[in-house]
Biotite code that builds the C-alpha atoms (Angstrom):
import biotite.structure as struc

atoms = struc.array([
    struc.Atom([-18.823, 46.468, -0.499], chain_id="A", res_id=1, res_name="MET", atom_name="CA", element="C"),
    struc.Atom([-21.487, 48.385, 1.201], chain_id="A", res_id=2, res_name="ASP", atom_name="CA", element="C"),
    struc.Atom([-24.663, 49.646, 0.076], chain_id="A", res_id=3, res_name="THR", atom_name="CA", element="C"),
    struc.Atom([-23.555, 53.450, -0.253], chain_id="A", res_id=4, res_name="ALA", atom_name="CA", element="C"),
    struc.Atom([-20.987, 51.814, -2.212], chain_id="A", res_id=5, res_name="GLU", atom_name="CA", element="C"),
    struc.Atom([-22.499, 49.983, -4.684], chain_id="A", res_id=6, res_name="ARG", atom_name="CA", element="C"),
    struc.Atom([-25.231, 53.334, -4.678], chain_id="A", res_id=7, res_name="ASP", atom_name="CA", element="C"),
    struc.Atom([-22.426, 55.793, -5.836], chain_id="A", res_id=8, res_name="ARG", atom_name="CA", element="C"),
    struc.Atom([-21.255, 52.962, -8.130], chain_id="A", res_id=9, res_name="GLN", atom_name="CA", element="C"),
    struc.Atom([-24.614, 52.298, -10.205], chain_id="A", res_id=10, res_name="LEU", atom_name="CA", element="C"),
    struc.Atom([-24.952, 56.029, -10.326], chain_id="A", res_id=11, res_name="LYS", atom_name="CA", element="C"),
    struc.Atom([-21.557, 56.691, -11.781], chain_id="A", res_id=12, res_name="GLU", atom_name="CA", element="C"),
    struc.Atom([-22.493, 54.118, -14.206], chain_id="A", res_id=13, res_name="GLN", atom_name="CA", element="C"),
    struc.Atom([-25.441, 55.490, -15.263], chain_id="A", res_id=14, res_name="ARG", atom_name="CA", element="C"),
    struc.Atom([-24.705, 58.859, -15.481], chain_id="A", res_id=15, res_name="LYS", atom_name="CA", element="C"),
    struc.Atom([-21.871, 57.319, -17.967], chain_id="A", res_id=16, res_name="ALA", atom_name="CA", element="C"),
    struc.Atom([-24.043, 55.267, -20.103], chain_id="A", res_id=17, res_name="ARG", atom_name="CA", element="C"),
    struc.Atom([-26.392, 58.755, -20.357], chain_id="A", res_id=18, res_name="PHE", atom_name="CA", element="C"),
    struc.Atom([-23.630, 61.077, -21.092], chain_id="A", res_id=19, res_name="GLU", atom_name="CA", element="C"),
    struc.Atom([-22.208, 58.834, -24.493], chain_id="A", res_id=20, res_name="ALA", atom_name="CA", element="C"),
    struc.Atom([-23.970, 59.187, -26.953], chain_id="A", res_id=21, res_name="ASP", atom_name="CA", element="C"),
    struc.Atom([-27.358, 57.389, -27.311], chain_id="A", res_id=22, res_name="PHE", atom_name="CA", element="C"),
    struc.Atom([-26.817, 53.464, -29.094], chain_id="A", res_id=23, res_name="GLU", atom_name="CA", element="C"),
    struc.Atom([-29.426, 50.905, -29.107], chain_id="A", res_id=24, res_name="LEU", atom_name="CA", element="C"),
    struc.Atom([-26.657, 47.880, -28.568], chain_id="A", res_id=25, res_name="HIS", atom_name="CA", element="C"),
    struc.Atom([-29.536, 45.054, -28.750], chain_id="A", res_id=26, res_name="HIS", atom_name="CA", element="C"),
    struc.Atom([-29.125, 41.923, -31.005], chain_id="A", res_id=27, res_name="GLN", atom_name="CA", element="C"),
    struc.Atom([-31.677, 40.430, -33.344], chain_id="A", res_id=28, res_name="PRO", atom_name="CA", element="C"),
    struc.Atom([-33.822, 37.864, -32.137], chain_id="A", res_id=29, res_name="GLY", atom_name="CA", element="C"),
    struc.Atom([-32.651, 39.297, -27.985], chain_id="A", res_id=30, res_name="HIS", atom_name="CA", element="C"),
    struc.Atom([-34.690, 42.853, -28.137], chain_id="A", res_id=31, res_name="THR", atom_name="CA", element="C"),
    struc.Atom([-35.446, 43.881, -25.354], chain_id="A", res_id=32, res_name="PRO", atom_name="CA", element="C"),
    struc.Atom([-39.217, 44.070, -24.179], chain_id="A", res_id=33, res_name="ALA", atom_name="CA", element="C"),
    struc.Atom([-41.066, 46.888, -25.121], chain_id="A", res_id=34, res_name="PRO", atom_name="CA", element="C"),
    struc.Atom([-41.760, 48.280, -22.306], chain_id="A", res_id=35, res_name="GLU", atom_name="CA", element="C"),
    struc.Atom([-38.353, 48.074, -21.363], chain_id="A", res_id=36, res_name="ALA", atom_name="CA", element="C"),
    struc.Atom([-37.193, 49.706, -24.282], chain_id="A", res_id=37, res_name="ARG", atom_name="CA", element="C"),
    struc.Atom([-39.830, 52.254, -23.889], chain_id="A", res_id=38, res_name="ILE", atom_name="CA", element="C"),
    struc.Atom([-37.577, 53.014, -19.987], chain_id="A", res_id=39, res_name="ALA", atom_name="CA", element="C"),
    struc.Atom([-34.967, 53.236, -21.215], chain_id="A", res_id=40, res_name="THR", atom_name="CA", element="C"),
    struc.Atom([-35.469, 55.957, -24.316], chain_id="A", res_id=41, res_name="ALA", atom_name="CA", element="C"),
    struc.Atom([-37.636, 57.554, -21.415], chain_id="A", res_id=42, res_name="ALA", atom_name="CA", element="C"),
    struc.Atom([-35.586, 57.797, -19.105], chain_id="A", res_id=43, res_name="GLU", atom_name="CA", element="C"),
    struc.Atom([-32.139, 58.841, -21.834], chain_id="A", res_id=44, res_name="TYR", atom_name="CA", element="C"),
    struc.Atom([-34.753, 61.596, -22.763], chain_id="A", res_id=45, res_name="SER", atom_name="CA", element="C"),
    struc.Atom([-35.281, 63.601, -19.436], chain_id="A", res_id=46, res_name="ALA", atom_name="CA", element="C"),
    struc.Atom([-31.553, 63.072, -18.534], chain_id="A", res_id=47, res_name="PHE", atom_name="CA", element="C"),
    struc.Atom([-30.986, 64.862, -22.105], chain_id="A", res_id=48, res_name="GLN", atom_name="CA", element="C"),
    struc.Atom([-33.393, 67.696, -21.410], chain_id="A", res_id=49, res_name="LEU", atom_name="CA", element="C"),
    struc.Atom([-32.121, 68.220, -18.078], chain_id="A", res_id=50, res_name="GLY", atom_name="CA", element="C"),
    struc.Atom([-29.193, 68.700, -19.469], chain_id="A", res_id=51, res_name="ARG", atom_name="CA", element="C"),
    struc.Atom([-30.494, 70.805, -21.922], chain_id="A", res_id=52, res_name="ILE", atom_name="CA", element="C"),
    struc.Atom([-32.274, 73.053, -18.987], chain_id="A", res_id=53, res_name="ARG", atom_name="CA", element="C"),
    struc.Atom([-28.737, 73.731, -17.534], chain_id="A", res_id=54, res_name="ILE", atom_name="CA", element="C"),
    struc.Atom([-26.954, 74.918, -20.311], chain_id="A", res_id=55, res_name="ALA", atom_name="CA", element="C"),
    struc.Atom([-29.861, 77.337, -21.026], chain_id="A", res_id=56, res_name="LEU", atom_name="CA", element="C"),
    struc.Atom([-29.740, 78.524, -17.898], chain_id="A", res_id=57, res_name="GLU", atom_name="CA", element="C"),
    struc.Atom([-26.184, 79.133, -17.844], chain_id="A", res_id=58, res_name="GLN", atom_name="CA", element="C"),
    struc.Atom([-27.048, 80.724, -20.941], chain_id="A", res_id=59, res_name="ILE", atom_name="CA", element="C"),
    struc.Atom([-29.550, 83.088, -19.399], chain_id="A", res_id=60, res_name="ALA", atom_name="CA", element="C"),
    struc.Atom([-27.075, 83.746, -16.704], chain_id="A", res_id=61, res_name="SER", atom_name="CA", element="C"),
    struc.Atom([-24.613, 85.001, -19.356], chain_id="A", res_id=62, res_name="LEU", atom_name="CA", element="C"),
    struc.Atom([-27.093, 87.024, -21.240], chain_id="A", res_id=63, res_name="LEU", atom_name="CA", element="C"),
    struc.Atom([-28.167, 88.656, -17.744], chain_id="A", res_id=64, res_name="GLU", atom_name="CA", element="C"),
    struc.Atom([-24.416, 89.042, -16.795], chain_id="A", res_id=65, res_name="ASP", atom_name="CA", element="C"),
    struc.Atom([-23.448, 91.416, -20.200], chain_id="A", res_id=66, res_name="GLN", atom_name="CA", element="C"),
    struc.Atom([-26.756, 92.796, -19.825], chain_id="A", res_id=67, res_name="LYS", atom_name="CA", element="C"),
    struc.Atom([-26.162, 94.673, -16.790], chain_id="A", res_id=68, res_name="LYS", atom_name="CA", element="C"),
    struc.Atom([-22.396, 95.041, -17.492], chain_id="A", res_id=69, res_name="THR", atom_name="CA", element="C"),
    struc.Atom([-23.794, 96.976, -20.726], chain_id="A", res_id=70, res_name="SER", atom_name="CA", element="C"),
    struc.Atom([-24.148, 101.473, -20.927], chain_id="A", res_id=71, res_name="PRO", atom_name="CA", element="C"),
])
């Protein structure tokens, strides 16, 4: 597998993980270091905020279009 293919697969896996509901997969006694947990939470939050931004832009666009076509 070449580097580009591996990168594409990793990107798809990350996207699928972030699109799913957030669930902790920690087992008692095997909890990752606090830094790793914070990094995961920050990445998940950033991804979700990006999705919210996109949705709000779409809503704003629809409202602008509706305003332009209203008498």
